[in-house]
C-alpha positions as CSV (number, residue, x, y, z in Angstrom):
1,M,0.0,0.0,0.0
2,K,1.3,3.4,-0.9
3,V,1.2,6.2,1.7
4,K,3.1,9.4,1.0
5,K,4.0,11.5,4.1
6,L,4.1,15.2,3.4
7,E,6.7,17.3,5.2
8,V,5.6,19.8,7.9
9,N,5.6,23.4,7.0
10,E,6.4,24.9,10.4
11,K,4.9,28.3,9.8
12,E,1.6,26.8,8.7
13,Q,1.7,24.2,11.5
14,K,1.9,27.0,14.1
15,K,-1.2,28.6,12.5
16,I,-3.1,25.3,12.6
17,Y,-2.3,24.9,16.3
18,E,-3.3,28.4,17.1
19,V,-6.6,28.5,15.1
20,L,-7.7,25.0,16.1
21,E,-6.4,25.4,19.7
22,L,-4.6,22.1,19.4
23,T,-2.1,20.5,21.8
24,E,0.1,17.5,21.1
25,K,-1.9,15.6,23.7
26,S,-4.7,14.9,21.3
27,N,-4.7,12.5,18.3
28,I,-5.2,15.3,15.9
29,G,-2.5,17.4,17.6
30,Q,0.0,14.6,17.4
31,F,-0.8,14.0,13.8
32,Y,-0.2,17.7,12.8
33,A,3.0,17.8,14.9
34,N,4.5,15.0,12.8
35,Y,2.8,15.2,9.4
36,G,2.3,18.0,6.9
37,G,-0.4,15.8,5.3
38,L,-0.8,12.4,3.6
39,V,-1.6,11.1,0.2
40,V,-3.0,7.6,0.5
41,Q,-2.9,5.3,-2.5
42,N,-3.2,8.4,-4.7
43,I,-6.9,8.6,-3.8
44,I,-7.3,10.2,-0.4
45,R,-5.4,13.5,0.5
46,V,-5.3,14.3,4.2
47,H,-5.0,18.1,4.6
48,G,-2.2,19.6,6.7
49,S,0.5,22.2,6.7
50,A,2.2,21.1,3.4
51,L,1.4,23.9,1.1
52,S,3.3,23.1,-2.1
53,E,2.5,19.3,-2.3
54,I,-1.3,19.3,-2.5
55,E,-2.1,23.0,-2.6
56,M,-4.9,22.4,-0.1
57,D,-3.6,23.2,3.4
58,L,-6.0,22.6,6.3
59,L,-6.8,26.2,7.1
60,N,-7.5,27.4,3.6
61,V,-9.7,24.4,2.8
62,N,-11.7,25.1,6.0
63,E,-12.2,28.8,5.6
64,G,-15.7,29.3,7.1
65,N,-16.2,25.7,8.0
66,L,-15.4,25.9,11.7
67,Q,-18.3,28.4,12.2
68,R,-20.5,25.8,10.4
69,G,-19.5,23.1,12.9
70,F,-17.0,20.9,11.0
71,L,-13.4,20.6,9.8
72,E,-12.6,19.0,6.4
73,I,-9.7,16.8,7.2
74,A,-9.3,15.0,3.8
75,N,-10.8,14.6,0.4
76,D,-10.7,12.0,-2.3
77,I,-10.1,12.3,-6.0
78,F,-13.8,12.2,-6.8
79,G,-14.6,15.3,-4.8
80,G,-15.7,13.5,-1.6
81,A,-14.9,15.1,1.7
82,Y,-14.0,13.6,5.0
83,I,-15.0,16.0,7.8
84,L,-14.6,16.0,11.6
85,N,-17.9,16.8,13.2
86,S,-17.7,19.6,15.7
87,G,-21.4,20.4,15.9
88,A,-22.7,20.3,12.3
89,F,-24.6,17.1,13.2
90,E,-26.3,16.3,16.4
91,E,-25.1,12.7,16.4
92,G,-21.5,11.7,16.3
93,Y,-19.7,14.7,17.8
94,G,-16.0,14.2,17.2
95,M,-16.6,11.5,14.6
96,V,-15.5,11.6,11.0
97,F,-18.2,11.9,8.4
98,Y,-17.9,11.3,4.6
99,L,-19.6,13.5,2.0
100,N,-20.2,10.9,-0.6
101,P,-20.1,12.2,-4.2
102,E,-22.4,9.3,-5.2
103,T,-25.3,10.7,-3.0
104,L,-24.2,14.2,-2.0
105,S,-25.0,13.3,1.6
106,Y,-22.9,12.8,4.7
107,E,-22.4,9.4,6.2
108,N,-21.1,8.9,9.8
109,L,-18.1,6.6,9.5
110,E,-18.3,6.1,13.3
111,V,-14.5,6.6,13.8
112,D,-12.6,9.5,15.4
113,F,-9.7,11.2,13.7
114,G,-7.0,8.8,15.0
115,Q,-9.0,5.8,13.9
116,F,-9.6,7.3,10.5
117,I,-5.9,7.9,9.9
118,N,-5.1,4.4,11.1
119,Y,-7.7,2.8,8.9
120,I,-6.8,4.6,5.7
121,C,-3.1,3.9,6.3
122,T,-3.4,0.2,7.1
123,N,-6.2,-1.0,4.8
124,D,-6.4,-1.4,1.1
125,I,-8.9,1.4,0.5
126,L,-8.5,1.0,-3.3
127,S,-10.0,-2.5,-3.2
128,E,-12.5,-1.7,-0.5
129,W,-14.0,1.6,-1.7
130,Y,-12.9,2.5,-5.2
131,V,-12.3,-0.8,-7.0
132,D,-15.1,-0.6,-9.5
133,I,-14.2,2.8,-10.8
134,Y,-10.5,2.3,-10.7
135,N,-10.6,-1.1,-12.4
136,N,-13.0,0.0,-15.1
137,K,-11.7,3.4,-16.0
138,L,-8.7,4.7,-14.2
139,V,-6.2,1.8,-13.8
140,D,-3.6,3.4,-16.1
141,T,-4.3,7.0,-15.3
142,E,-1.9,9.2,-13.4
143,I,-3.6,11.6,-11.1
144,L,-1.6,14.4,-9.4
145,P,-2.3,15.4,-5.8
146,T,-3.7,18.7,-7.1
147,Q,-6.2,17.0,-9.5
148,G,-9.4,15.1,-9.2
149,V,-11.6,13.0,-11.5
150,S,-14.7,14.5,-13.0
151,V,-17.4,12.0,-13.7
152,Y,-20.3,12.8,-16.1
153,P,-23.1,12.2,-15.7
154,F,-22.5,12.8,-12.0
155,F,-22.5,9.8,-9.6
156,F,-25.6,11.0,-7.9
157,T,-27.8,11.3,-11.0
158,K,-30.1,8.6,-12.2
159,E,-28.3,8.9,-15.6
160,F,-25.0,7.7,-14.1
161,N,-23.7,4.3,-15.5
162,L,-20.3,3.0,-14.5
163,E,-19.6,1.6,-17.9
164,T,-20.7,4.6,-20.1
165,A,-19.8,7.6,-17.9
166,D,-17.1,10.0,-19.0
167,Y,-14.1,10.2,-16.7
168,Q,-11.8,13.2,-17.0
169,V,-8.8,14.2,-14.8
170,I,-9.2,17.9,-14.1
171,D,-8.0,20.5,-11.5
172,F,-9.4,19.6,-8.1
173,Q,-10.6,23.1,-7.3
174,Q,-12.6,23.1,-10.6
175,L,-14.1,19.7,-9.7
176,R,-15.1,20.9,-6.2
177,G,-16.5,24.1,-7.6
178,S,-18.8,22.3,-10.1
179,M,-19.9,19.9,-7.3
180,K,-20.7,22.9,-5.0
181,E,-22.7,24.6,-7.7
182,Y,-24.7,21.5,-8.6
183,A,-25.4,20.7,-4.9
184,F,-26.4,24.3,-4.2
185,N,-28.8,24.3,-7.1
186,L,-30.2,20.9,-6.0
187,F,-30.5,21.6,-2.2
188,G,-30.4,25.4,-2.0
189,E,-27.5,25.4,0.4
190,N,-23.8,24.9,0.5
191,I,-23.2,21.3,1.8
192,F,-19.4,21.6,1.5
């Protein structure tokens, strides 16, 4: 299994500790003391202080999210988001939720931050979660940490078909922007 550790950017790390009021006594505090982020199997990117590697540091990604009661801790190449619940949902305070791009809804993974990091680093997430898409469409595709995979029709539409959908590697911010716009038009609110 391939897990790439990103180096800590000390200036950004200090900001993370200040804004989130972290100490090294917590799982999340220990993680950010030692990791600038992670790229797991080229699918999941855990946000951190490493600015140049994934261009999605923890604080910039979460601008405005803390006030909404969550912290996006990671994303996947399909635009899904892993968030730490700090009040956005009544159930599962302190648990990791996954914004599934297939349904545009949040699922409680029923694990805390430390359990989430342990799980994605020690299990074959490619075969467990993403095998159908990867095996059918993306097996030979290189996807940079700053990119994502746009799927059309979108996963969450009734028109989506794994075999006939169009898969394109695009800039991740562009992918997330189109998902936000579609979700806003669908639900009338920002779910990211």
